[in-house]
N, C-alpha and C positions, 0 to 999 in steps of 0.2 A: 574578753574574747567576744568578737562580734557574732551576731546571729547569722546562720547560713542564709544565703539569698538564692534566688532563681526559681525555676519551676519545681514542682513537686515530683519526686520519684519514689513511689511505693514499691519496695523490693520484697517479693515473696519468695523465700528460699528455704532450703532444707534438703534432706536426702530424698531419693526416689521413694514413692509410695507413702509419703507423709501427709497427703491431702492438700498439697499446694495448689493444684489446678482448680479445684472446686472453690477453695477459699479466695483465690485470685479473681475468679469470675464474680463472686459475691462482692468483693471489695471494689472492683472496677465498676460494677453496676451501681452500687450504693454511692460511690464517690463521683460517678458520671465521668470516668476517665477512660481513655483508650487502654487496651490490654495487649501487651506483647508477651507471648509465651514461647519458651524455647521449643517445646514439643510442636507448637503450631508451625513454627518456621521449619523445623526438621521434617515434619510430615509433608509440608509443601515441597521441600526438596526431594523427599522420597517419591512423591507423585511425579515430579518433573524428571528425576534422574534414575529412578528405579530403586529397588531394594536389593539387599545382598546378605552376606554373612555378617558375623559379629564384627570383624575387622572393618567392613564397609560401613556398618552402622557407627562405629567409633570415629572413622574418618569424617563421615558426614556430620557427626556430632561436633567435631572440632570446627568444621566450617560453619556450622550453625551458630556457635558462640561468636564467631567473627561478625556474622550478619546481625545477631542480636545487639551486640555492642555498637555496631555501625548505626543501626536504627535508633537506639537509645540516644546516642550522641547527637544525631540529626534532630531528633525531637527536642532534646534539651536546648540545642542551639537555637531552635525556632521558638523557644520559650513555651513549649508544650509539656504539660504535666502528663504522667502516665503511670500505669502499674506494669512492672516487669516481673515475670515469674519464670523460675527455672531452678534446677538443682546446681546453683552456682558453686563451683569448687573454689575454695578460698585461695589456693596458690595461683590460679589464673585470674579469678574475678577481682580480688582486692587491688592489684595494680591497675587493672582496666578501669575500675570505678574511680580510682584516684586520677586518672587521665581525663575524665569527663569534664565538660564545662560546669560551672557552679550550679548546684541544685540543693534543694531541701529534701530530706528523706525521712521516711519511716520504714524500718525493716521489720518484716513479719517472718519469724523463724518457725517453720513447721517441723515437728518431729514426733516420734513415738518410740517405744522401746524397740531395740534391734530385732527381737523375735517377731514383733508385730509387723514391722516393716517388711521383713523377709516373707512372712505369711501373706501380707497384702500383695506383695510383688508376685508370688506364686499364684494367688487367686486371680489377679488381673490377667496373667498369662493364660491360665486355664480357661477363663471365661472369654478370651478373645476380645477384651475391651480396648485393646491398644491397636494402633495402626500396625499393619502387617510388617512394616519396615523395621519396627523396634525389635532388636534381637532379644529373644527370650530363651529360656532353657538354663541348663546347668552352668554354662560359662557366664551368662549374664548374672545369674544369681551369685556365683562365686565373686564376680566383680563387685556386686553390691555389698556382699559380706566383707570383702577386703576394704572397700571404701569406708564402711562403717567403723571397722577396727582402726583404720588410719585417721579417722576424723576428717575425711575429705570434704564433708558438707557441714562444717561448723558455721556459726554465725559469722557474718562478714564484718570487716572493719570499716563501717560507714559512719559518717557524722550525723547522728540523729538517734531518736529513740529506737529501741529494740523491743518488740512485742513477741512473746513466746506463744505458740499455739500447739498444743498436743492434741492430735486427732482422737476423737472419741469413737469407740466402736458402735455404741448405741446411736441410732439415727436421730432420735429426738434430742438426746444430749448434744450430739454434734451440731444440730441445727441451732440449738440454744447457744452453744459455745461460739459458733460462727457469728451469730447476731451480736453477742457481747463483744467479740473481737472487732467487728466492724464499728461498733459504737466507740470502742477504745481508740481505734485509729482516727476516727472523726474528731474525738476530743483532742488528740495530739496535734492534729492539723489545725485546729482552731486556736491554738496557743500562739 
């Protein structure tokens, strides 16, 4: 079997509240690659189109995925490597990744125990750390719990190494773990 060719696509994925955003920032900076985030695109759309209820947030989320894959495809066609971050749902994302031009990949799968994810989700909502357009509350939390039960955010079917990252609660341990993970991804890219 031949080695994959093409630009590098580092995919940072996993369920909501698993630490994807911070890790993707660190990876993009360390690897000196552009970063495309699902929430970055969705929040720009909120700013342009306005915010609404949970149904509006879901509809805008569906549009966001179309934009994300459009941009990823364009960058890969231009032979531009990048880091793409989001809570890619396997049923939608696997076929979309399969349609992309050739690329080399490393997938970083972020996770934590379900109770920790739900707790972090509640904490973020209570602290107001998210864009106001993101629907929070009981319905959003119920959607997260259902998605976790259904395995909606499992690792993707991508050709390349898979690196697991379990978010640490302790800040020092988390910083150390992130540095180790960045080093591991660098090693995989140098092979």
